[in-house]
VOGU-3710 file (C-alpha; in Angstrom, 3 decimals, decimal comma):
1> mnpilekifa> 0,065/-0,203/-0,091  1,439/3,901/-0,670  2,970/5,128/2,248  0,673/8,213/2,051  -2,536/5,631/2,593  -0,938/4,015/5,221  -0,179/7,014/7,393  -4,021/7,859/6,830  -5,477/4,794/7,812  -2,937/4,104/10,902
11> arevtdgtnv> -3,569/7,891/12,181  -7,099/8,309/11,072  -6,229/11,697/9,845  -5,772/13,642/6,831  -3,659/17,063/6,249  -3,595/19,740/3,307  -0,303/20,370/4,479  -0,658/22,708/7,278  -3,790/21,896/9,091  -5,069/18,464/10,303
21> yplghfhmdp> -8,625/17,153/9,518  -10,293/13,756/10,982  -10,612/11,439/8,206  -13,990/10,140/9,096  -16,108/7,915/7,040  -15,591/10,170/3,780  -13,110/7,504/2,169  -12,823/3,959/0,723  -11,525/1,365/3,057  -8,719/-0,718/2,376
31> deggilersi> -11,181/-3,492/0,943  -12,802/-1,194/-1,139  -9,394/-0,187/-2,213  -8,984/-3,725/-3,381  -11,836/-3,981/-5,324  -10,591/-0,808/-7,264  -6,772/-2,375/-7,594  -8,478/-5,969/-8,918  -10,223/-4,035/-11,153  -7,694/-2,181/-12,647
41> aearprhsle> -5,736/-5,086/-12,776  -8,404/-6,843/-15,154  -9,254/-3,729/-17,491  -5,744/-2,284/-18,150  -6,802/0,758/-18,333  -4,986/3,528/-20,147  -7,750/6,386/-20,153  -9,530/6,138/-16,350  -12,074/8,424/-14,572  -13,494/9,531/-10,927
51> vgmaygvstl> -16,273/11,263/-9,888  -15,723/12,319/-6,682  -12,307/13,038/-5,100  -12,810/14,184/-1,539  -9,628/13,379/0,829  -7,732/11,645/-2,290  -7,664/8,075/-0,814  -9,569/6,118/-3,592  -7,610/8,607/-5,918  -4,225/7,382/-4,577
61> ficdalarqg> -5,429/3,440/-4,805  -6,211/4,221/-8,259  -3,142/5,931/-9,302  -0,913/3,080/-7,058  -2,539/0,731/-9,405  -2,130/2,237/-12,563  1,536/2,968/-11,954  1,963/-0,738/-11,202  0,721/-1,510/-14,678  3,658/0,178/-16,125
71> gtashvvidp> 3,267/2,242/-19,895  1,402/5,367/-20,003  -1,798/6,336/-18,533  -4,087/9,301/-17,403  -6,291/9,617/-14,790  -9,359/12,209/-14,762  -10,533/13,347/-11,544  -13,805/15,632/-10,754  -14,685/17,135/-7,532  -16,232/20,691/-7,737
81> fqrtdwhgvg> -15,498/21,118/-4,150  -12,202/19,855/-3,761  -10,684/23,290/-2,335  -13,908/24,237/-0,754  -15,335/21,364/1,549  -12,097/19,325/1,370  -9,681/21,960/2,072  -7,384/20,648/-1,018  -6,704/17,471/0,999  -6,765/15,419/-2,024
91> lhnvtqagyd> -5,130/17,035/-4,533  -2,153/17,552/-1,917  -2,042/13,937/-1,669  -1,764/13,471/-5,057  1,036/15,497/-5,236  2,571/14,236/-2,344  2,617/10,859/-3,766  4,259/12,081/-6,821  1,472/11,277/-9,334  0,820/14,991/-10,362
101> glvrfyeers> 1,525/14,039/-14,077  -0,997/11,109/-13,784  -3,958/13,138/-12,781  -5,980/15,320/-14,807  -8,035/17,787/-12,385  -11,507/19,430/-12,870  -12,975/21,808/-10,310  -16,241/21,350/-12,251  -19,895/19,219/-11,558  -19,799/16,226/-13,059
111> efvlprllae> -23,056/16,906/-15,161  -20,867/19,541/-17,237  -17,250/18,197/-17,558  -18,737/14,740/-18,504  -20,624/15,745/-21,612  -17,795/18,061/-22,565  -15,308/14,851/-22,463  -17,736/12,778/-24,586  -17,885/15,588/-27,424  -14,119/15,788/-27,160
121> ghsldfalid> -14,001/11,730/-28,126  -12,600/10,955/-24,728  -12,820/7,148/-24,037  -12,694/5,219/-20,717  -11,401/2,065/-19,714  -12,101/2,052/-16,026  -14,266/4,875/-13,983  -15,534/4,995/-10,558  -18,661/6,695/-9,570  -18,256/8,241/-5,852
131> gwhsfdqalv> -19,865/11,783/-6,139  -23,398/12,606/-5,090  -25,371/9,812/-4,512  -28,702/10,235/-5,264  -30,333/8,088/-8,008  -30,330/10,923/-10,311  -27,176/12,016/-10,465  -25,634/8,815/-10,561  -27,673/8,118/-13,382  -26,478/10,764/-15,117
141> efyfinrmlr> -22,979/10,122/-14,661  -23,340/6,744/-15,362  -25,035/7,598/-18,712  -22,267/9,493/-20,106  -19,504/7,196/-18,444  -21,480/4,322/-20,501  -21,263/6,237/-23,727  -17,336/6,401/-23,268  -16,566/2,891/-21,648  -15,142/0,532/-23,986
151> vggivvfdda> -15,765/-3,493/-24,072  -14,174/-5,006/-21,284  -14,023/-1,795/-19,387  -14,998/-1,268/-15,796  -17,302/0,869/-13,787  -17,399/0,967/-9,417  -19,559/2,146/-7,766  -18,937/3,082/-4,081  -21,566/3,128/-1,309  -23,514/0,783/-3,469
161> dwpglnrllr> -25,803/-0,065/-0,527  -27,281/3,430/-0,453  -31,016/3,216/-1,401  -30,595/5,138/-4,554  -27,334/3,853/-5,396  -28,327/0,032/-5,255  -31,732/0,890/-6,933  -29,723/2,003/-10,163  -27,153/-0,942/-9,991  -30,444/-3,137/-9,875
171> yiveypayev> -31,369/-1,180/-13,126  -27,982/-1,259/-14,782  -27,417/-4,996/-14,393  -30,399/-5,807/-16,346  -28,541/-3,549/-19,373  -27,350/-6,605/-21,749  -24,122/-4,643/-21,850  -23,454/-4,796/-18,427  -22,108/-8,123/-15,752  -20,978/-7,763/-11,887
181> fegrhldgss> -17,445/-8,564/-12,204  -16,889/-8,068/-7,910  -19,276/-7,032/-5,261  -18,120/-6,769/-1,749  -18,597/-9,845/0,236  -22,738/-9,171/1,841  -21,151/-9,692/4,924  -20,001/-6,129/4,426  -23,462/-4,752/4,161  -25,787/-2,891/6,685
191> llgrvrkkmv> -27,281/-5,019/9,494  -30,688/-3,997/7,818  -29,486/-5,495/4,738  -28,684/-9,176/6,002  -32,181/-9,328/8,061  -33,919/-8,889/4,544  -31,647/-11,390/3,110  -32,552/-14,028/5,964  -36,402/-12,764/5,501  -36,566/-13,657/1,471
201> eipavsqivh> -34,925/-17,190/2,159  -38,201/-18,129/4,321  -40,437/-19,787/1,255  -43,564/-18,193/2,735  -41,584/-14,836/2,145  -39,766/-15,768/-0,982  -43,452/-16,284/-2,620  -44,496/-12,834/-2,400  -41,219/-11,111/-3,207  -40,950/-9,973/-6,485
211> psvrrrtwdl> -38,219/-11,950/-8,422  -36,062/-9,081/-9,462  -35,232/-8,254/-5,897  -34,423/-11,654/-4,783  -32,224/-12,418/-7,729  -30,537/-8,915/-8,283  -30,213/-7,598/-5,078  -28,473/-10,335/-3,421  -27,588/-13,310/-5,611  -25,560/-10,743/-7,710
221> gllgtcvalr> -24,233/-9,052/-4,634  -25,764/-5,822/-4,830  -25,975/-4,918/-1,525  -22,539/-4,687/-0,699  -20,725/-1,617/-0,339  -18,498/-1,618/-3,593  -19,420/-2,924/-6,757  -18,047/-3,323/-9,719  -19,751/-3,600/-13,083  -17,947/-4,777/-16,483
231> kiaedqremt> -19,165/-3,995/-20,013  -19,516/-7,057/-21,821  -20,742/-5,694/-24,961  -22,000/-2,324/-27,017  -24,698/-0,961/-25,633  -27,361/-1,393/-28,515  -30,561/-1,139/-26,753  -33,549/-0,084/-28,685  -35,327/3,329/-27,456  -38,154/1,007/-26,315
241> whpdf> -35,504/-1,253/-23,652  -37,451/-0,845/-20,264  -36,853/-3,531/-17,301  -38,431/-3,773/-14,308  -36,466/-3,216/-11,583
//
């Protein structure tokens, strides 16, 4: 693990070079970082993208993985609140780790940056969606990322057990073009999630629960805190396409 990450996790705090702030819960933990690393090892990206930088923990996981694969790579990071809400800590960590030349940073909202990247012909091999966690915001981000993501590429959702994001994932896995690459083990999900899983295993309850709930939420591991989806085909859905989710 990157020495800066080791220090952050050991001290449970971050710095902008002058001030120190508690790490809190606004970061990916080492297990989730492992999903990023394995996804990058699988996708072998030359072009990657991240929505939501915060303290730069996920950025360091991604940049470390990109550096290990060798060759040239570029990583786009989008965070409109990096120097306000996050005190520039993420950018400071990137600089301290020596990844300035790898990262292309946009301090703008994702709904403005992503369409521009698409219009410029930008392509992606890997993406992390970890910005504003509402269903509609994440859907907008995925819409543009899907347009840029090559077949074989991987998109990761952090906080995938949040209601809006979990609902979105259940929608996306209906796409003929996507499959689950990896999800954090269900034991890592909430107590409520584990109770719900046990409930639908009861035959009498299972008979009245919609099949998509049983299949999509638990059998595919979509209730974990971090889920990676792989694009397995070009997205060629007709305009009449619609699944129940």
